[in-house]
Each structure stands twice: as C-alpha cells, then as structure tokens.
C-alpha positions as CSV (number, residue, x, y, z in Angstrom):
1,M,25.4,149.5,114.2
2,H,25.6,145.7,114.4
3,F,29.3,144.9,114.5
4,E,30.7,141.9,116.3
5,S,33.0,142.6,119.2
6,P,36.6,142.1,118.1
7,I,37.6,141.2,121.7
8,K,39.0,137.7,122.1
9,R,38.3,136.6,125.7
10,R,40.8,134.8,127.8
11,L,40.0,131.1,128.2
12,S,39.2,130.2,131.8
13,R,37.7,127.4,133.8
14,Q,34.1,127.6,134.7
15,I,32.4,127.6,138.1
16,M,28.8,127.9,138.9
17,V,27.5,130.6,141.3
18,G,24.0,129.3,141.9
19,N,22.6,129.0,138.4
20,V,25.0,131.5,136.9
21,P,28.1,130.2,135.0
22,V,31.2,132.2,135.6
23,G,34.2,131.7,133.2
24,G,34.6,129.1,130.5
25,G,33.2,131.4,127.8
26,A,30.0,132.2,129.7
27,P,28.6,135.8,129.4
28,I,30.4,138.2,131.7
29,S,28.1,138.4,134.7
30,V,27.3,141.7,136.4
31,Q,27.3,141.9,140.2
32,S,26.6,144.5,142.8
33,M,26.5,144.5,146.6
34,T,23.9,145.6,149.1
35,N,24.7,148.6,151.4
36,T,21.8,148.1,153.8
37,E,22.2,146.9,157.3
38,T,22.0,143.2,156.7
39,C,20.1,142.5,159.9
40,D,17.3,144.7,158.5
41,V,15.9,141.8,156.4
42,D,13.1,143.8,154.8
43,A,15.4,146.6,153.6
44,T,18.0,144.2,152.4
45,V,15.5,142.0,150.5
46,A,14.0,145.1,148.9
47,Q,17.4,146.3,147.7
48,I,18.4,142.9,146.4
49,R,15.2,142.9,144.3
50,A,15.9,146.4,143.0
51,I,19.4,145.3,142.0
52,A,18.1,142.2,140.3
53,N,15.5,144.2,138.4
54,A,18.2,146.5,137.2
55,G,19.9,143.5,135.5
56,A,22.3,142.1,138.0
57,D,23.2,138.4,137.7
58,I,24.6,138.0,141.2
59,V,24.3,140.0,144.4
60,R,26.9,140.1,147.3
61,V,25.8,140.7,150.9
62,S,28.0,141.7,153.7
63,I,27.9,139.3,156.7
64,P,29.8,141.0,159.5
65,S,28.4,139.1,162.4
66,M,26.6,136.0,163.5
67,D,23.4,138.0,163.8
68,A,23.8,139.0,160.2
69,A,24.3,135.3,159.3
70,E,21.0,134.5,160.9
71,A,19.4,137.4,159.0
72,F,21.0,136.0,155.8
73,K,19.0,132.8,156.3
74,K,15.7,134.8,156.0
75,I,17.1,136.8,153.1
76,R,18.1,133.7,151.2
77,E,14.6,132.3,151.6
78,A,13.1,135.5,150.2
79,V,15.0,136.0,146.9
80,S,16.0,133.7,144.0
81,I,19.0,135.5,142.6
82,P,22.4,133.9,143.4
83,L,23.9,135.4,146.6
84,V,27.6,135.8,147.6
85,A,28.3,136.2,151.3
86,D,31.1,138.7,152.0
87,I,33.1,137.3,154.9
88,H,36.0,139.0,156.8
89,F,37.8,138.1,160.0
90,D,35.5,135.4,161.4
91,Y,35.7,132.2,159.4
92,K,32.8,130.7,161.5
93,I,30.4,133.1,159.8
94,A,31.3,131.4,156.5
95,L,30.5,128.0,157.9
96,K,27.1,129.3,159.2
97,V,25.9,130.9,155.9
98,A,27.0,127.8,154.1
99,E,24.3,126.0,156.0
100,Y,21.8,128.5,154.9
101,G,22.2,128.1,151.2
102,V,24.7,130.7,150.1
103,D,25.8,130.4,146.5
104,C,29.4,131.6,146.9
105,L,31.7,132.6,149.7
106,R,33.9,135.6,149.4
107,I,36.9,135.4,151.8
108,N,39.8,137.8,152.3
109,P,43.1,135.9,153.0
110,G,44.5,139.1,154.5
111,N,42.2,138.9,157.5
112,I,40.4,135.6,157.6
113,G,43.1,133.9,159.7
114,N,45.5,131.0,159.5
115,K,45.6,128.1,157.2
116,D,43.5,125.9,159.5
117,R,40.7,128.4,159.3
118,I,40.9,128.6,155.5
119,R,40.9,124.8,155.4
120,A,37.8,124.7,157.4
121,V,36.0,127.0,155.0
122,V,37.3,125.1,152.0
123,D,36.2,121.7,153.4
124,C,32.8,123.1,154.1
125,A,32.6,124.6,150.6
126,R,33.6,121.3,149.0
127,D,31.1,119.4,151.1
128,K,28.2,121.7,150.0
129,N,29.4,122.3,146.5
130,I,29.9,126.1,147.1
131,P,32.5,128.0,145.1
132,I,34.8,130.5,146.7
133,R,35.9,134.0,145.7
134,I,39.5,134.7,146.9
135,G,39.4,138.5,147.3
136,I,42.8,140.1,147.3
137,N,42.7,143.7,148.2
138,A,45.5,146.3,148.3
139,G,44.0,147.8,151.5
140,S,44.3,144.5,153.5
141,L,47.4,142.7,152.4
142,E,49.1,140.3,154.7
143,K,51.4,142.0,157.2
144,D,54.6,140.3,155.9
145,L,53.8,141.4,152.3
146,Q,53.2,145.0,153.5
147,K,56.6,144.8,155.2
148,K,58.3,143.2,152.2
149,Y,57.0,145.7,149.5
150,G,56.7,148.7,151.7
151,E,53.4,149.6,150.1
152,P,50.7,147.9,148.0
153,T,52.1,147.0,144.5
154,P,50.9,144.8,141.6
155,D,53.5,142.2,142.6
156,A,52.3,142.2,146.2
157,L,48.8,141.5,145.1
158,V,49.9,138.7,142.8
159,E,52.1,137.2,145.5
160,S,49.2,137.2,147.9
161,A,47.0,135.6,145.3
162,F,49.5,132.8,144.6
163,R,49.8,132.0,148.3
164,Q,46.1,131.2,148.3
165,I,46.2,129.4,144.9
166,Q,49.0,127.2,146.2
167,Y,47.1,126.4,149.3
168,F,43.9,125.7,147.5
169,D,45.8,123.4,145.1
170,E,47.2,121.5,148.1
171,L,43.7,121.1,149.4
172,D,42.7,119.9,145.9
173,F,40.0,122.6,145.7
174,H,39.5,124.3,142.3
175,E,36.0,125.8,142.4
176,Y,37.1,129.4,143.0
177,K,37.4,132.7,141.2
178,L,39.9,135.4,142.0
179,S,40.0,139.2,142.4
180,L,43.0,141.5,142.8
181,K,41.6,144.9,143.6
182,A,43.1,148.3,144.3
183,S,41.7,151.8,144.2
184,D,44.6,152.7,141.8
185,I,43.8,151.9,138.2
186,F,47.4,151.2,137.1
187,M,48.0,148.9,140.1
188,T,44.8,147.0,139.5
189,V,45.3,146.6,135.7
190,E,48.9,145.4,136.0
191,A,48.0,142.9,138.7
192,Y,45.2,141.4,136.7
193,R,47.3,141.2,133.6
194,K,50.1,139.5,135.5
195,I,47.8,136.9,137.0
196,A,45.7,136.3,133.9
197,S,48.7,134.9,132.0
198,Q,49.6,132.4,134.7
199,I,46.3,130.8,135.8
200,D,43.1,129.6,134.2
201,N,40.7,130.4,137.0
202,P,37.9,132.8,136.4
203,L,38.6,136.4,137.3
204,H,36.3,138.8,139.1
205,L,37.0,142.4,138.0
206,G,36.7,145.6,140.0
207,I,38.4,148.9,140.9
208,T,37.8,148.9,144.7
209,E,36.6,152.1,146.4
210,A,36.4,153.8,143.1
211,G,34.6,156.9,144.4
212,G,31.2,158.5,143.9
213,L,28.8,158.1,141.0
214,R,30.6,160.3,138.5
215,S,34.3,159.9,139.4
216,G,33.8,156.2,140.3
217,T,32.2,155.5,137.0
218,V,35.0,157.2,135.1
219,K,37.7,155.4,137.1
220,S,36.0,152.0,136.8
221,S,35.3,152.5,133.1
222,I,39.0,153.1,132.4
223,G,40.3,150.3,134.5
224,L,37.8,147.7,133.7
225,G,37.6,148.8,130.1
226,L,41.3,148.2,129.6
227,L,41.0,144.7,131.1
228,L,37.9,143.8,129.2
229,M,39.5,144.9,125.9
230,D,42.4,142.6,126.8
231,G,39.8,139.8,127.0
232,I,40.3,139.6,130.8
233,G,37.4,139.2,133.1
234,D,34.6,136.7,133.7
235,T,32.4,138.7,136.1
236,L,32.5,142.3,137.3
237,R,31.4,144.7,140.0
238,V,31.5,148.5,139.6
239,S,32.2,149.8,143.1
240,L,30.5,153.2,143.6
241,A,29.6,155.3,146.6
242,A,26.1,155.4,145.2
243,D,22.9,153.4,144.9
244,P,23.9,149.8,144.0
245,V,21.4,150.0,141.1
246,Q,23.7,152.5,139.5
247,E,26.5,150.0,139.7
248,V,24.5,147.6,137.7
249,K,23.6,150.1,135.1
250,V,27.2,151.2,134.7
251,G,28.4,147.6,134.4
252,W,25.9,146.9,131.7
253,D,26.8,150.1,129.9
254,M,30.4,148.9,129.9
255,L,29.6,145.5,128.5
256,R,27.2,147.0,125.9
257,S,29.7,149.5,124.8
258,L,32.3,146.8,124.2
259,K,29.6,144.6,122.5
260,L,30.3,141.9,125.1
261,R,26.7,141.6,126.2
262,S,23.4,143.2,125.2
263,R,20.6,144.3,127.4
264,G,18.2,147.2,126.9
265,I,18.6,150.2,124.7
266,N,21.9,151.4,123.3
267,F,21.3,155.1,122.8
268,I,23.3,157.0,120.2
269,A,22.8,160.7,120.9
270,C,24.5,163.9,119.8
271,P,25.7,166.4,122.5
272,S,23.6,169.1,120.8
273,C,24.5,172.5,119.4
274,S,22.9,175.5,117.9
275,R,22.0,173.4,114.8
276,Q,19.6,171.3,116.8
277,N,15.9,171.3,115.7
278,F,14.7,170.0,119.0
279,D,16.0,169.9,122.6
280,V,18.2,166.8,122.4
281,I,19.2,166.8,126.1
282,K,15.7,167.1,127.4
283,T,14.5,164.5,124.9
284,M,17.2,162.0,126.0
285,N,16.5,162.6,129.7
286,E,12.8,161.8,129.1
287,L,13.5,158.8,126.9
288,E,16.0,157.2,129.3
289,E,13.6,157.7,132.2
290,R,10.5,156.4,130.4
291,L,12.3,153.4,128.7
292,D,14.4,152.2,131.7
293,D,12.2,149.0,131.9
294,I,13.0,147.8,128.4
295,T,15.5,144.9,128.4
296,T,15.3,144.0,124.7
297,P,18.6,144.8,123.1
298,M,18.2,147.6,120.4
299,D,19.9,150.7,119.0
300,V,18.1,154.0,119.2
301,A,19.7,157.1,117.6
302,V,18.6,160.6,118.7
303,I,20.3,163.3,116.5
304,G,19.3,166.9,116.6
305,C,20.0,168.0,113.0
306,V,20.5,166.7,109.4
307,V,24.3,166.8,109.5
308,N,24.7,163.3,111.0
309,G,21.0,162.5,111.8
310,P,20.1,160.5,108.7
311,G,23.3,158.6,108.7
312,E,23.1,157.5,112.3
313,A,19.3,156.9,112.1
314,K,19.8,154.5,109.1
315,E,22.1,152.3,111.3
316,A,19.7,152.1,114.2
317,D,16.5,150.1,114.9
318,I,14.8,153.4,115.6
319,G,16.3,156.7,114.7
320,L,15.3,160.4,115.0
321,A,16.9,163.1,112.8
322,G,16.1,166.7,113.6
323,G,14.5,168.7,110.7
324,S,12.4,171.8,110.0
325,P,9.5,172.1,110.1
326,N,9.2,168.5,111.2
327,N,11.6,165.8,112.5
328,L,12.0,162.5,110.7
329,I,11.7,159.1,112.4
330,Y,13.5,156.1,110.9
331,Q,12.7,152.5,111.5
332,D,15.0,149.7,110.5
333,G,17.1,152.2,108.5
334,K,14.2,153.6,106.4
335,P,12.2,156.8,106.8
336,N,9.0,156.0,108.6
337,S,7.1,159.1,109.8
338,K,7.4,162.8,110.7
339,T,7.0,164.2,114.2
340,K,6.7,167.6,115.7
341,N,8.7,168.8,118.7
342,D,5.8,168.7,121.1
343,T,4.9,165.1,120.4
344,L,8.3,163.5,119.4
345,V,9.0,161.9,122.8
346,D,5.6,160.2,122.9
347,D,5.9,159.2,119.3
348,L,9.4,157.7,119.8
349,E,8.4,155.9,123.0
350,K,5.5,154.2,121.2
351,M,7.7,153.1,118.2
352,I,10.4,151.9,120.5
353,R,8.1,149.9,122.6
354,D,6.4,148.4,119.6
355,K,9.8,147.5,118.1
356,A,10.9,145.9,121.4
357,L,7.8,143.8,121.5
358,L,8.3,142.7,117.9
359,K,11.9,141.7,118.7
360,E,10.8,139.7,121.7
361,R,8.2,137.8,119.6
362,E,10.7,137.1,116.9
363,L,13.2,135.8,119.5
364,A,10.4,133.6,121.1
365,N,9.6,132.1,117.7
366,I,13.3,131.3,117.1
367,I,13.5,129.6,120.5
368,V,10.4,127.6,119.8
369,K,11.8,126.4,116.5
370,I,15.1,125.4,118.1
C-alpha cells in the first residue's frame, strides 16, 4: 500500500553530525550505541561496522576514560560513519576526542560539572565546528532539581534542559540537539511535548533503559511512536539490553511503519490459522533471514489463505496468497505464477530479489536523468 504519511513534522533548525543532517526537515536519522569495551579497538570497530550495515546513520561510542579517548582516535580512523562521543563527568575527555575528529559530543549537564567546564567544551566545539547533544536524563538530574521536585518529573527534565539552553544562548552557541529521556513512557512523552513547543532545536528521541529486546521494543515503540505521530523528533535511538543491531532494526521498523522513511522490505503477513495452505510462520522466518540484506524499499505480502490473500497481494510489490492445490504469487498487483509449498520460499526469494534489482535500476536511471 503506497499511502503518504499524514504526519506533519515539527519545524526545527538543522545541524550536521558529520555528513548527516539532523533537523530542518531532513530524514529522521537512526542511531545506536556500541556496548563493547571501547579500549578494545578491534571489537568496537567490528560492532560499529555491523551497526552501520544494519542501516544506522550515526553511532555513539562511550568514552569513559582518557585511555578510551586514545582508543577512539584509532576507531575514528577505521570507520567512516559519523560518531558521537558519549561523555560523562570528565569534560577533558570531550576536549581530547574533539582533537581526534569526533562528529558530535554528547554531554550530560547533570554530571559534567560547573559552567566553566561546559564553556570549555562549547568553545572547543565552536572552534572545531562540532555539534553538541545536550542529554537530559531522569536518572542523573542536578541535585537541586532532585530536591526541588522530590523525584524526576517532566517539569524537572524541562527545567534542566532550559538551564543549558539559556547558558548555550549566553555563549552564542546554537549547534546543538536536545534529548530528555526517562525510562517511564509518560514522563518522557510529556517532557518532549513541553519542550518541543518552546524551542526550535532538533530533538533526539529515546526511552532510556527501556529493557530487553521484547519489552524494550514495546516500550520504545509506544513512547517514540506517540512522539513521532505528533511530528516530534529529528533523530532517534532505541535503547535495548540487546545486540545494538537490533536497536537499528527496531528503529527502522518504527519509521517504516509510520511511513516516515523507507528501507528494506515491509512485510505484510497474517498471524496464520487453520485456514492456512502453507506454514506462514516458518515461511516468514525463512524470508526475513534470507532477505535481511535487501535495502530497497518494497512491500511483500505473505497471506496463508484466500480470505485476505488476494486483496493484500494486489496492493504489494510481491504477494503470496495461499491456495489449494497451489499457492498464487502476485507481482505488481497481478497474478504472476503458481508455486507449491516445498518451493514457495525459493520462488519468492528469487522474485523479490529480481524486483529489488529492477527497482534499483529504475532509481539509478531517474538519478542519472536528474
């Protein structure tokens, strides 16, 4: 189904994280973060490459020490994707990685120190044309705000953010994005909604410490989905206690579902029932595993019977409707061929790959003409 997204995105300023535009109407970028020991350069580089191959636009790397900062220098030289350095407590680490070509600095005002330290980071960022992400987190609010509110609240997150915004304005530094994260969905969503209506800086979305793969995906999808449907958000990271590659996949699934970005196959598949003429679940598992490398946007419908099969298949680039004695494959909305259960995965894979290649060639021709 080829409907345009009805979402009207919030207008924001644009910054550049390396070669990736964030805000200003640019596509919502997908981020993840390494969970390797940063000083293990080989392992960290390998994970960054895996994250990039999964479709990430930006990767964040934790820099907890000066040793990690020195390792970052080698990591930066080994990969091309934009890198964000995650800095806590020691502002001097931010100054060091800035020398080594970091594309963005993430600082936490709750623990980075006094204004003089923040000024030193800002002056360095300005000199080297590096944007900053101001990361407000419910778990590390300033002590006076903790005392004032008694516990993390949306208003506490927003007040913390405005302190930094005011100070950055005093320093005449505007190349920054903002995040206001909590592990609670309601707190996070309300904080972002409050801040979004008062500033025009790009916003980095996330539900922090969301949980494991299943629960974290659900929690993030609800929270980020609410904000994205409001038009709020310029870049996002799905925080999961899982392989960072899964964060990227979930992020892309969110954007694809809301028709905010397209990458890879959008599968439409029934949950299966006793009417199915082939094993839908097994078929879907095999197709997703085999076709994980395809980045060309396309819709593929896999429906086990004739109740909804033909209707869904007609709306997809490639569709499969279960039938007896043979299943029917559709291409571009029209019946194309029949397939038996023991060959349907192979047949579908070939047709999908051929269609993806055709789409890529058509896109290349359009670009050449432009």
